[in-house]
N, C-alpha and C positions, 0 to 999 in steps of 0.2 A: 504494500500500500504506500502510495506517494505521500510523504509528510510535508505539510505546508505550514509555514508561519505567516499568518495574515496580520499585518500591522494596520490598525484602523478599524474601529467598531462603529463607524458612522453609517450613513444611509447606503453608501456603495459597499462598504465592508460587510454589512448584514446580507446584502444580496449575494456577494461573492461566497460568503460562508454557507449560505443556503444552497446555492448551486453545487458547490463542491461536495458538501456533506451528503446531500440528497442523492448524488451519483453513486455513493457507496464505495468509491475508489480512492478517497482521500481522507487522511487523518489531519484535521485542521486545529491548530492552536491560534486563537485570536488574542492579540496583545494590544493594549491601549493604555494611556495614562489615566483615562476617565473610568473610574470604577463603576459608575452608574451605567455608562454605555456598555461595559462588559456584562453587567448583570442583565441588561435588556436583551443582549444578543444570546446569552446563555439560556434565557427563559424561552426563546423561540427556536433555537437551533442546537443540534446535538454537537457542540464543540467544547473543547477545553479553553479556558481563558486564563490570562495572566496579566497583571498590571505591570507595564513597562514604560519607562521614560525614553522616548525615541531620540533624545539628545545625549543619552548616557551610553557610551560605547560598551562598557562592561555588561550592562543590562541587556543590550541588544545581542551581544555575543552569547550570553547565557541562554537567551530565548531561542536563538538561531542554531544552537549547537547541534541538534538532532534533525534539523529540517533539511529536506532535499531542495526545496524552493522557498523563497520568501517573496511575498507580494506586499508592496507598499500601497495602501489606500489612504495614505496621509497626505497632507499638504506638501507640495514640491520642495519646500525648504528643508525638509527632513531627509530627503532622498540621497544626497551625496554621502552622508555618514552611513546610512543603511547599506549603500552599495559597497563602501569600504569594508564594513564588517562582513558582508556576504563574501567578498573576495577572501578575507582571512579565514572564514569557516568553510570555504568550498561550496557555498550554497548558490544555486542559480537564482537570479534576481529579475523581478518584474515590477513595473510601476505604471501609473496612470498619468504621469506628468505631461503638461503641455508647455512647460518652461524650457526655453531653448538652452539657457546656460546650464540648467540641471542635466539635461541630456548630454551636453558636451562633457560634463564632469563624469557622468556614468560611463561614457564611451572611453575616456582616458583610463578609468579604473579597470574596465573590461580587458584592456590590453594584456593584463597579467593573469587572465582566467586560466584555470586548469582544464584538462580534458573532461568533457561532460558538463562543464559549467558555462552557462550563458548569462548574458546581461541584456535584458530586453525592456527598455523604457517605452513609454507612449503607447500602452497596450489597450486603450479604451476605445472611445468612439472617434474623436478627432483631436489629436492624431490617434491612429489606430485603424479601425475598420475602413475609414475613408481612404487611407493610403493603400490598403489592400485592394479595394475595388478599383481605385484609380489606376494603379499599376497593372491590374488585370486588363482593363480596357485598352491600355496602350499596346498590349502585346500583339494585337491583330493588325497593326498599321505598318506600312512600309516606311513611312516618314511621319513624324509627329509635328503638329503645328501648335495646338493649344490643349492644355489640361486645366479644367476649371472645377474646383471642389467647393461645394456649398453644404453646410451642416447647421442645423438648429435644434435645440431642445426647447419646446414651446408649450405654454398652457393650451389645453384643448378649448378652454372657455376664457379667453382673454378679457380682462376688465381693467379699468383705470387708464391713465394717460400712457404709462409705459407699455401696456399690453404684455406684461411679462410677470412671471413668478419665479422665485428661486427654486431650482430643481437639482442643483448640485453644489459644488464648492464655491463659496463666495470669493475666497482667495483666488481660485482659478479664473473666475469670471472677471475680476478686477485686473488680473494679470493679462488676460486677453485684450481688454479694453485700453490698457495703458502702455504696453510694450511695443517696440517696433516689430514689423511683420516682414517675413521673408517672401520673396517672389522672384520669378524670372520674367524679364521684359525685354523683348527684342534680343533674345539669346544671352542677356546679361543678368547675372544674379544681383539683385538689388534689395534694399529695405524700403518699405513703404509705411506710411503712418496708419496707426489704428483708427478705426471709425471713419476712414476715408474710402474712396472707391465705391460710392453708393450705386446700387443697381436695383431694379425691380424685376420680378418674374412671377409667373403663375404656375401652380402645380396642383393638379387634382381640383381645379376650380377655386383655389384660394390664392389671394395675392400676398406676396411677401416682399420684403426688402433684404438686401444683403450688403455687407460692408467688410472691410479689412479687419481682421483680428489676429493676434499673435499666436504662433505655435501650432496651428492646425495642419501645416504641411509636413510636420515631422522631419524626416530626413530626405524627403522627395526632391528638395532643391538640389541636394548633392547627387542623388541618384540620376536625375534627369538633366543635370547640367550638361550643356552641349548637345542635347538630343531634342529639345523642344524650344519653340520660339516664345511661348507665353505659358506661365504656370502661376496660378494664384489660388488662395484659399480665402473664403469669406463666410462669416457667420450669418445665419438666417434669422430674421425677426419679423414680427408683424409691422405693418407700415406705421411710421412715426416714432418708433423706439429710438432709433439712432439720433434723431435731432435732440431728444431730451438727454441722452447720455453725453452728447457733446457739451450741453450746458453744464452738466455735473462735472465731467472729467476735465474738459478743456477750459471753458469760460470761468467756472468757479474754482478751477485749478485743484480739484480734489485728487487729481493724479499725483500731486505732491503731498497729499495727506491721506494715504490709502487706508490707514486705520480708521479714520473718520468716515471715509466713504463706505467701508465695510459696516461700520456701526449704523449708518443711515440706511443702507440697503436691508440689513438684517432686522431692523426695527420697523421698517415701513413696507417692505415688499414680502408678502406671505409666501410660504412654501406651498407647493401643490404636488399631489401625486396623480392628478388627472392631466397628464401631459402627452405630447406626441413628439417623437424624434423624426426630423426630416433630413434625408440625405439626398443630394442631387449632384451627380458627377457627370461632366461632359468632356469628351475627348474628341478632338478634330485633327485630321491629318490625311495623308495620301494613302490610298489603298487601290491597287490595280489600276493606277493612272487616274483615279477620281478623287476629288476632295470629299471626304466622308466624315460624318459626325455620329458618334454613338453616345447615348445617354443612359445612365442607370439611376433611377429614382426610387426611393423607398420611404414609406411611412410606417413607423413602429409605434404602437399605442400602449399605454399602461394596461395591465391586465392582471388577473389573479393567477398565482402559481402556488400550488399547495394550498395552505390555509390562509394565505396573506395576499393582499393587493400590493402590487409593485408598480412603481412609476416606470415610464418608458426609458428615462435616462438611467435609472438603476439597472434595468434589464439589459440595455445595450452596452453600458459601460462594463458591467460585471460579466456579461456574456463574452465580450471581446477579450478580456484578460483571462477568463477561465478557459476559453478555447485555445489560446496559445500556450497556456500552462499544460493543458491536456495534450496538445500536439507535441510539446517538449517531452512530456512523460512517455509518450508513445514513440519517441525517436523520429518525429516527422519534421524537426527543425534542425538548423545548423547545430553541431554538437559542441561548439566551443566559441567563446568570445562574444562580441557585440552582434546582436541580431536586429535588423531593421524590420519595420512592419511590412514593407513592400516585398520582403523576401518570403512572406507567407503565401502559400498557394491558395488562391481564392476559392477554387472548387472544393478543396479539402476543408477550408475554413467553414464554408456554408454547410458541408456535410457533417461537420463535427456536432456532437450532441449539444454543445453550448452555442456554437456559431449558428445553429439552426434558428435561434431567436431573431436573426437578421433576415430570415427568408420571408420578407413581407413586402414584396415589390409592387410599386405603383405601376411602373412601366419601364421597358427598355426600348429606346427608340434608335433606329438606324436610318440615316438619311444621307443623300449625296448632294452635291452642289446643285443638281437639277431638281432636288426635292424628293 
């Protein structure tokens, strides 16, 4: 039985613990500094729990000692130390970070990995699944032109001026809205500003806006460098959300006071478990002498699993990381060192018992320049 240390007993951690333990193939130890969170997860899921301070190297090493894999469902700021301890204990490492600098740190640490030990950051939704599907779509082209990736976790029933509810990490949300964004423009790797690049589109009869946010490309900029003319990632929201966030982040300069911005959001914007995850990925290029576009679009809704209702962002994020851990345990991934999301086989991912939660396609469109 594969032994997993799961760090983080919050909304996403509970879902990961539930999926892994319900499969019957994983022995899961959940660790967190919050005793109340550990008690809640122990009451609902058949896992062992342990109180651990993720800033304490010795506590991490003790908890990680018998684990085959460690999953960090904590804020990105904890992950470099967790990765260092994983290297020391010979434990394979997985996280959900969208933070670019954190991923660079993990990659540097992974250079010293031993045989059978992998380091795989960015294993959630975006980055994560969206990189897997985007890379898959690129494989059928003779020459690439554009790769456009759009992802949003949205309330099913939007209210208020923001038309948004908190569905995942507030730290991660602020990070995406405040940090520079990677892109490729006219075959050059560049940085663009968050909250810029506004566009509108419709999917399944609903109108959305999308704009630049940080981290969603994962390592695709490096993978597709020199192979594509345009590559970009944007976050999807309902119309009008971006304008209000520009007021908060830029004009009121709360990007410089992120603790205050977090306090405002968490005290004014309610959490919802009635949400929908939208993924919209379009690749354009040359195929058999024609300019061709292929689009993969999906909507995943909140739903009950077992005896509990789960949000769409819980399901998609947890399913993403559980699927790659499962593929690692089955020997279906690179066996040593740093693993990029786009190295994961898309067909095997969707066939995986956890990856199957993404099999909720709106449509796949194939078109040529002639229509």
